[in-house]
OpenMM code with the backbone's topology and positions (N, CA, C; nanometers):
from openmm import Vec3, app, unit

residues = "MET VAL THR GLN GLU CYS VAL SER ARG GLY ASP ILE TYR PHE VAL ALA LEU ASN PRO THR ARG GLY SER GLU ILE ARG LYS THR ARG PRO CYS VAL VAL VAL SER PRO ASP GLU LEU ASN ALA HIS LEU ARG THR PHE ILE VAL ALA PRO LEU THR THR GLY GLY HIS PRO TYR PRO PHE ARG VAL ARG CYS SER PHE ASP GLY LYS ASP GLY HIS VAL VAL ALA ASP GLN LEU ARG ALA VAL ASP ARG GLU ARG LEU VAL ARG ARG LEU GLY SER LEU SER GLU THR THR LEU ASN GLU LEU LEU ALA VAL LEU GLN ALA MET PHE ALA VAL".split()
positions = [
    Vec3(-0.6311, 1.4720, 0.6561),
    Vec3(-0.5668, 1.4367, 0.7876),
    Vec3(-0.6481, 1.4929, 0.9094),
    Vec3(-0.6458, 1.4179, 1.0065),
    Vec3(-0.6959, 1.4643, 1.1283),
    Vec3(-0.6202, 1.5250, 1.2167),
    Vec3(-0.6198, 1.6560, 1.2637),
    Vec3(-0.5050, 1.7196, 1.3321),
    Vec3(-0.5271, 1.7264, 1.4898),
    Vec3(-0.6463, 1.7929, 1.5255),
    Vec3(-0.6653, 1.8075, 1.6803),
    Vec3(-0.7724, 1.7185, 1.7406),
    Vec3(-0.8701, 1.6638, 1.6501),
    Vec3(-0.9740, 1.5891, 1.6953),
    Vec3(-0.9421, 1.4942, 1.8051),
    Vec3(-1.0229, 1.4828, 1.8961),
    Vec3(-1.0187, 1.3771, 2.0074),
    Vec3(-1.0466, 1.2453, 1.9389),
    Vec3(-0.9561, 1.1428, 1.9824),
    Vec3(-0.9443, 1.0165, 1.9255),
    Vec3(-1.0014, 0.9140, 2.0240),
    Vec3(-1.0895, 0.8385, 2.0021),
    Vec3(-1.1342, 0.7373, 2.1064),
    Vec3(-1.1372, 0.6079, 2.0820),
    Vec3(-1.1212, 0.5049, 2.1619),
    Vec3(-1.1328, 0.3441, 2.1478),
    Vec3(-1.2619, 0.3411, 2.0733),
    Vec3(-1.2627, 0.2557, 1.9846),
    Vec3(-1.4082, 0.2245, 1.9106),
    Vec3(-1.4418, 0.3232, 1.7875),
    Vec3(-1.3704, 0.4379, 1.7943),
    Vec3(-1.3735, 0.5067, 1.6695),
    Vec3(-1.3465, 0.4480, 1.5442),
    Vec3(-1.4114, 0.4688, 1.4272),
    Vec3(-1.3499, 0.3997, 1.2926),
    Vec3(-1.3083, 0.5151, 1.2205),
    Vec3(-1.1871, 0.5362, 1.1684),
    Vec3(-1.1525, 0.6189, 1.0851),
    Vec3(-1.1258, 0.5754, 0.9503),
    Vec3(-1.1092, 0.6613, 0.8484),
    Vec3(-1.0580, 0.6116, 0.7111),
    Vec3(-0.8955, 0.6232, 0.7351),
    Vec3(-0.8085, 0.5298, 0.7095),
    Vec3(-0.6718, 0.5432, 0.7457),
    Vec3(-0.5918, 0.5077, 0.6339),
    Vec3(-0.5114, 0.5837, 0.5886),
    Vec3(-0.4187, 0.5449, 0.4717),
    Vec3(-0.2968, 0.4675, 0.5280),
    Vec3(-0.3060, 0.3255, 0.5011),
    Vec3(-0.2265, 0.2395, 0.5405),
    Vec3(-0.1063, 0.2182, 0.4595),
    Vec3(-0.0973, 0.2558, 0.3267),
    Vec3(0.0391, 0.2363, 0.2350),
    Vec3(0.1228, 0.3101, 0.2833),
    Vec3(0.2522, 0.2925, 0.2779),
    Vec3(0.2994, 0.1803, 0.2070),
    Vec3(0.3102, 0.0575, 0.3024),
    Vec3(0.2656, -0.0464, 0.2389),
    Vec3(0.2954, -0.1851, 0.3318),
    Vec3(0.3895, -0.2921, 0.2652),
    Vec3(0.4126, -0.4029, 0.3183),
    Vec3(0.4782, -0.5026, 0.2584),
    Vec3(0.4204, -0.6320, 0.2706),
    Vec3(0.4556, -0.7332, 0.1764),
    Vec3(0.3841, -0.8460, 0.1998),
    Vec3(0.2473, -0.8766, 0.2133),
    Vec3(0.1933, -0.9400, 0.3046),
    Vec3(0.0499, -0.9734, 0.3223),
    Vec3(-0.0280, -0.8728, 0.4099),
    Vec3(0.0415, -0.7822, 0.4301),
    Vec3(-0.0106, -0.6879, 0.5245),
    Vec3(-0.1412, -0.6117, 0.4374),
    Vec3(-0.2496, -0.5597, 0.5058),
    Vec3(-0.3715, -0.5017, 0.4503),
    Vec3(-0.3178, -0.3824, 0.3981),
    Vec3(-0.3553, -0.3273, 0.2626),
    Vec3(-0.2906, -0.1919, 0.2456),
    Vec3(-0.4205, -0.1360, 0.1834),
    Vec3(-0.3696, -0.0185, 0.1331),
    Vec3(-0.4752, 0.1065, 0.0721),
    Vec3(-0.5298, 0.1703, 0.1764),
    Vec3(-0.6040, 0.2646, 0.1758),
    Vec3(-0.6713, 0.3373, 0.2566),
    Vec3(-0.7987, 0.2952, 0.2762),
    Vec3(-0.8437, 0.2481, 0.3913),
    Vec3(-0.9558, 0.1825, 0.4259),
    Vec3(-1.0088, 0.2234, 0.5786),
    Vec3(-1.1444, 0.1634, 0.6494),
    Vec3(-1.1639, 0.2152, 0.7630),
    Vec3(-1.0870, 0.1100, 0.8581),
    Vec3(-1.0598, 0.1627, 0.9579),
    Vec3(-1.0016, 0.1164, 1.0678),
    Vec3(-1.0576, 0.1473, 1.2165),
    Vec3(-1.0568, 0.0546, 1.3003),
    Vec3(-1.1081, 0.0842, 1.4332),
    Vec3(-0.9961, 0.1093, 1.5417),
    Vec3(-0.9991, 0.2020, 1.6134),
    Vec3(-0.9272, 0.2249, 1.7148),
    Vec3(-0.9499, 0.1648, 1.8311),
    Vec3(-0.8382, 0.0721, 1.8460),
    Vec3(-0.8089, -0.0362, 1.9655),
    Vec3(-0.7342, 0.0192, 2.0989),
    Vec3(-0.6463, 0.1430, 2.0660),
    Vec3(-0.5684, 0.1624, 2.2048),
    Vec3(-0.6487, 0.2291, 2.2821),
    Vec3(-0.6404, 0.2416, 2.4226),
    Vec3(-0.6875, 0.2937, 2.5246),
    Vec3(-0.7283, 0.4443, 2.5286),
    Vec3(-0.8055, 0.5110, 2.5478),
    Vec3(-0.8029, 0.6589, 2.5501),
    Vec3(-0.7200, 0.7249, 2.6360),
    Vec3(-0.6522, 0.6609, 2.7519),
    Vec3(-0.5676, 0.7173, 2.8010),
    Vec3(-0.4362, 0.7303, 2.7249),
    Vec3(-0.3911, 0.6391, 2.6359),
    Vec3(-0.2712, 0.6616, 2.5457),
    Vec3(-0.3259, 0.7569, 2.4390),
    Vec3(-0.4479, 0.7484, 2.3822),
    Vec3(-0.4936, 0.8289, 2.2702),
    Vec3(-0.5076, 0.9977, 2.3056),
    Vec3(-0.5069, 1.0083, 2.4404),
    Vec3(-0.5159, 1.1475, 2.4795),
    Vec3(-0.3729, 1.2432, 2.4921),
    Vec3(-0.2471, 1.1406, 2.4666),
    Vec3(-0.1226, 1.1917, 2.4825),
    Vec3(-0.0154, 1.1544, 2.3770),
    Vec3(-0.0714, 1.0525, 2.3075),
    Vec3(0.0500, 1.0126, 2.2091),
    Vec3(-0.0079, 1.0484, 2.0684),
    Vec3(0.0679, 1.0662, 1.9662),
    Vec3(0.0514, 1.0895, 1.8119),
    Vec3(-0.0040, 0.9573, 1.7498),
    Vec3(0.0394, 0.8482, 1.8082),
    Vec3(0.0045, 0.7191, 1.7383),
    Vec3(-0.1013, 0.6529, 1.7966),
    Vec3(-0.1866, 0.5537, 1.7244),
    Vec3(-0.2835, 0.5012, 1.7478),
    Vec3(-0.2876, 0.3273, 1.7213),
    Vec3(-0.3491, 0.2472, 1.8098),
    Vec3(-0.3192, 0.1438, 1.7482),
    Vec3(-0.4526, 0.1002, 1.6637),
    Vec3(-0.4665, 0.0425, 1.5731),
    Vec3(-0.5762, 0.0436, 1.4803),
    Vec3(-0.5959, -0.1024, 1.4358),
    Vec3(-0.7007, -0.1557, 1.4163),
    Vec3(-0.7318, -0.2892, 1.3416),
    Vec3(-0.8164, -0.2576, 1.2096),
    Vec3(-0.7826, -0.3015, 1.0912),
    Vec3(-0.8532, -0.2540, 0.9693),
    Vec3(-0.9907, -0.3224, 0.9679),
    Vec3(-1.0553, -0.2866, 0.8865),
    Vec3(-1.1993, -0.3656, 0.8420),
    Vec3(-1.2127, -0.3983, 0.7398),
    Vec3(-1.2584, -0.4950, 0.6808),
    Vec3(-1.2757, -0.5691, 0.5578),
    Vec3(-1.3811, -0.6249, 0.5232),
    Vec3(-1.4487, -0.6315, 0.3922),
    Vec3(-1.5887, -0.6966, 0.3762),
    Vec3(-1.5352, -0.8250, 0.2928),
    Vec3(-1.3979, -0.8523, 0.2675),
    Vec3(-1.3673, -0.9709, 0.1889),
    Vec3(-1.2957, -1.0526, 0.3183),
    Vec3(-1.2303, -1.1655, 0.2378),
    Vec3(-1.1499, -1.2468, 0.3324),
    Vec3(-1.2444, -1.3613, 0.3924),
    Vec3(-1.1712, -1.4426, 0.4853),
    Vec3(-1.2227, -1.5419, 0.5525),
    Vec3(-1.2545, -1.4948, 0.6917),
    Vec3(-1.3604, -1.5855, 0.7568),
    Vec3(-1.3856, -1.5469, 0.9002),
    Vec3(-1.3148, -1.6262, 0.9941),
    Vec3(-1.1617, -1.5743, 0.9898),
    Vec3(-1.0671, -1.6565, 1.0931),
    Vec3(-1.0996, -1.6382, 1.2450),
    Vec3(-1.0628, -1.7181, 1.3157),
    Vec3(-1.0929, -1.7157, 1.4627),
    Vec3(-1.0707, -1.5945, 1.5447),
    Vec3(-0.9911, -1.4882, 1.4684),
    Vec3(-0.9627, -1.3531, 1.5520),
    Vec3(-0.9983, -1.2632, 1.4709),
    Vec3(-1.1021, -1.2789, 1.4117),
    Vec3(-1.1641, -1.1951, 1.3167),
    Vec3(-1.2900, -1.1654, 1.3750),
    Vec3(-1.3543, -1.0331, 1.3890),
    Vec3(-1.4766, -1.0051, 1.4672),
    Vec3(-1.5750, -0.9506, 1.3548),
    Vec3(-1.6960, -1.0481, 1.3302),
    Vec3(-1.7881, -0.9885, 1.2610),
    Vec3(-1.8599, -0.8600, 1.3038),
    Vec3(-1.8504, -0.7540, 1.1982),
    Vec3(-1.9252, -0.6524, 1.2290),
    Vec3(-2.0050, -0.6085, 1.1132),
    Vec3(-2.0933, -0.4933, 1.1233),
    Vec3(-2.1664, -0.4076, 1.0199),
    Vec3(-2.1541, -0.2741, 1.0396),
    Vec3(-2.1130, -0.2100, 0.9225),
    Vec3(-2.0735, -0.0604, 0.9393),
    Vec3(-2.1331, 0.0021, 0.8242),
    Vec3(-2.1596, 0.0990, 0.8114),
    Vec3(-2.2071, 0.1813, 0.6884),
    Vec3(-2.2989, 0.0966, 0.5936),
    Vec3(-2.3637, 0.0364, 0.6364),
    Vec3(-2.4455, -0.0909, 0.5527),
    Vec3(-2.3849, -0.1831, 0.5218),
    Vec3(-2.2468, -0.2185, 0.5491),
    Vec3(-2.2025, -0.3249, 0.4953),
    Vec3(-2.1547, -0.4314, 0.6143),
    Vec3(-2.1641, -0.5460, 0.5840),
    Vec3(-2.1256, -0.6594, 0.6686),
    Vec3(-1.9735, -0.6839, 0.6157),
    Vec3(-1.8966, -0.7300, 0.7539),
    Vec3(-1.7492, -0.7618, 0.7290),
    Vec3(-1.7094, -0.7864, 0.8263),
    Vec3(-1.5589, -0.7757, 0.8625),
    Vec3(-1.4913, -0.8224, 0.9674),
    Vec3(-1.3762, -0.7223, 1.0220),
    Vec3(-1.3643, -0.7221, 1.1557),
    Vec3(-1.2377, -0.6387, 1.2062),
    Vec3(-1.1440, -0.7349, 1.2142),
    Vec3(-1.0191, -0.7016, 1.1756),
    Vec3(-0.9213, -0.8090, 1.1291),
    Vec3(-0.8040, -0.7626, 1.2270),
    Vec3(-0.8523, -0.8242, 1.3958),
    Vec3(-0.7848, -0.8200, 1.4840),
    Vec3(-0.6155, -0.8545, 1.4766),
    Vec3(-0.5883, -0.9667, 1.3669),
    Vec3(-0.4732, -1.0135, 1.3627),
    Vec3(-0.3814, -0.9506, 1.2644),
    Vec3(-0.4242, -0.7979, 1.2166),
    Vec3(-0.3446, -0.7306, 1.1526),
    Vec3(-0.3328, -0.5935, 1.2361),
    Vec3(-0.3125, -0.5734, 1.3424),
    Vec3(-0.3049, -0.4535, 1.4157),
    Vec3(-0.1803, -0.3605, 1.3721),
    Vec3(-0.2157, -0.2336, 1.3945),
    Vec3(-0.0976, -0.1364, 1.3353),
    Vec3(-0.1115, -0.0452, 1.4244),
    Vec3(0.0300, 0.0327, 1.4707),
    Vec3(0.0381, 0.1574, 1.5197),
    Vec3(0.0397, 0.2530, 1.4304),
    Vec3(-0.0465, 0.3575, 1.4186),
    Vec3(-0.0591, 0.4508, 1.2952),
    Vec3(-0.0198, 0.5843, 1.3435),
    Vec3(0.0500, 0.6835, 1.2721),
    Vec3(0.0859, 0.8178, 1.3308),
    Vec3(-0.0685, 0.9082, 1.2892),
    Vec3(-0.0925, 0.9906, 1.3773),
    Vec3(-0.2113, 1.0810, 1.3305),
    Vec3(-0.2336, 1.1147, 1.2150),
    Vec3(-0.1164, 1.1501, 1.1338),
    Vec3(-0.1098, 1.1908, 0.9993),
    Vec3(-0.1756, 1.0971, 0.8987),
    Vec3(-0.1943, 0.9555, 0.9336),
    Vec3(-0.2293, 0.8460, 0.8579),
    Vec3(-0.3927, 0.8461, 0.8531),
    Vec3(-0.4767, 0.9137, 0.9690),
    Vec3(-0.6146, 0.9325, 0.9966),
    Vec3(-0.6604, 1.0148, 0.9003),
    Vec3(-0.7623, 0.9894, 0.7825),
    Vec3(-0.7871, 1.0791, 0.7024),
    Vec3(-0.9194, 1.1401, 0.7494),
    Vec3(-1.0127, 1.0544, 0.7932),
    Vec3(-1.1395, 1.1303, 0.8397),
    Vec3(-1.2004, 1.0244, 0.9221),
    Vec3(-1.3059, 1.1017, 1.0243),
    Vec3(-1.3576, 0.9841, 1.1239),
    Vec3(-1.4952, 0.9421, 1.0471),
    Vec3(-1.5400, 0.8182, 1.0546),
    Vec3(-1.6439, 0.7499, 0.9946),
    Vec3(-1.7476, 0.7308, 1.0585),
    Vec3(-1.7297, 0.7233, 1.2063),
    Vec3(-1.8156, 0.6685, 1.2827),
    Vec3(-1.7640, 0.6090, 1.4159),
    Vec3(-1.8390, 0.5050, 1.4718),
    Vec3(-1.7812, 0.4018, 1.5802),
    Vec3(-1.8520, 0.2869, 1.5673),
    Vec3(-1.7881, 0.1796, 1.6155),
    Vec3(-1.8247, 0.0508, 1.6467),
    Vec3(-1.9377, 0.0317, 1.7376),
    Vec3(-2.0647, -0.0512, 1.7355),
    Vec3(-2.1394, -0.0626, 1.8415),
    Vec3(-2.0786, -0.1059, 1.9488),
    Vec3(-2.1439, -0.0922, 2.0869),
    Vec3(-2.0857, -0.1198, 2.2088),
    Vec3(-2.0538, -0.2552, 2.2297),
    Vec3(-2.1552, -0.3427, 2.1849),
    Vec3(-2.1727, -0.4995, 2.1443),
    Vec3(-2.0253, -0.5407, 2.0981),
    Vec3(-2.0163, -0.4975, 1.9678),
    Vec3(-1.8900, -0.5160, 1.8790),
    Vec3(-1.7707, -0.4860, 1.9281),
    Vec3(-1.7699, -0.3854, 1.9934),
    Vec3(-1.6430, -0.3415, 2.0475),
    Vec3(-1.5891, -0.4122, 2.1634),
    Vec3(-1.6904, -0.4534, 2.2502),
    Vec3(-1.6849, -0.5408, 2.3661),
    Vec3(-1.6047, -0.6838, 2.3226),
    Vec3(-1.6877, -0.7254, 2.1944),
    Vec3(-1.6573, -0.8745, 2.1368),
    Vec3(-1.4932, -0.8537, 2.1030),
    Vec3(-1.4676, -0.7520, 2.0320),
    Vec3(-1.3338, -0.7273, 1.9833),
    Vec3(-1.2258, -0.7242, 2.0998),
    Vec3(-1.2243, -0.6339, 2.2061),
    Vec3(-1.1525, -0.6355, 2.2982),
    Vec3(-1.1479, -0.7626, 2.3857),
    Vec3(-1.2531, -0.8564, 2.3878),
    Vec3(-1.2115, -0.9988, 2.4220),
    Vec3(-1.1542, -1.0789, 2.3331),
    Vec3(-1.1606, -1.0738, 2.2208),
    Vec3(-1.0745, -1.1359, 2.1228),
    Vec3(-0.9302, -1.0933, 2.1469),
    Vec3(-0.9110, -0.9644, 2.1695),
    Vec3(-0.7464, -0.9303, 2.1737),
    Vec3(-0.7183, -0.9734, 2.2923),
    Vec3(-0.8115, -0.9651, 2.4182),
    Vec3(-0.7370, -1.0419, 2.5361),
    Vec3(-0.7139, -1.1773, 2.4982),
    Vec3(-0.7897, -1.2323, 2.4276),
    Vec3(-0.7560, -1.4132, 2.4178),
    Vec3(-0.6152, -1.4099, 2.3314),
    Vec3(-0.6108, -1.3221, 2.2164),
    Vec3(-0.4993, -1.3341, 2.1338),
    Vec3(-0.3589, -1.3117, 2.2061),
    Vec3(-0.3744, -1.2215, 2.3286),
    Vec3(-0.2452, -1.1827, 2.4054),
    Vec3(-0.2407, -1.2491, 2.5115),
    Vec3(-0.3459, -1.3426, 2.5263),
    Vec3(-0.3495, -1.4123, 2.6686),
    Vec3(-0.3249, -1.3402, 2.7885),
    Vec3(-0.3913, -1.2206, 2.8025),
    Vec3(-0.3941, -1.1248, 2.9154),
    Vec3(-0.5456, -1.1255, 2.9692),
] * unit.nanometer
topology = app.Topology()
chain = topology.addChain("A")
for resn in residues:
    res = topology.addResidue(resn, chain)
    for name in ("N", "CA", "C"):
        topology.addAtom(name, app.Element.getBySymbol(name[0]), res)
């Protein structure tokens, strides 16, 4: 569990997502933090999007490469998670991929 570490937008953490229901992405897996740093500095919860190497390239999924694997950021499965679900920091998305993800989120929410 990550206790006092500063969590930033674009960071990738191994996150314990279980328990889940239905079609929610499950198990402990890499997730990218998408909540803004202004929130991350003050709250115990973070908004994350899971990463997957499987699945289909749906319109709201962003291609990414991380840790030598190709996959997608699953922007259609955003979750708010407590700090206690963060297992460990794995790295961060490239600036290009993060900007693409943020553009997809803007399109999803029409902002």
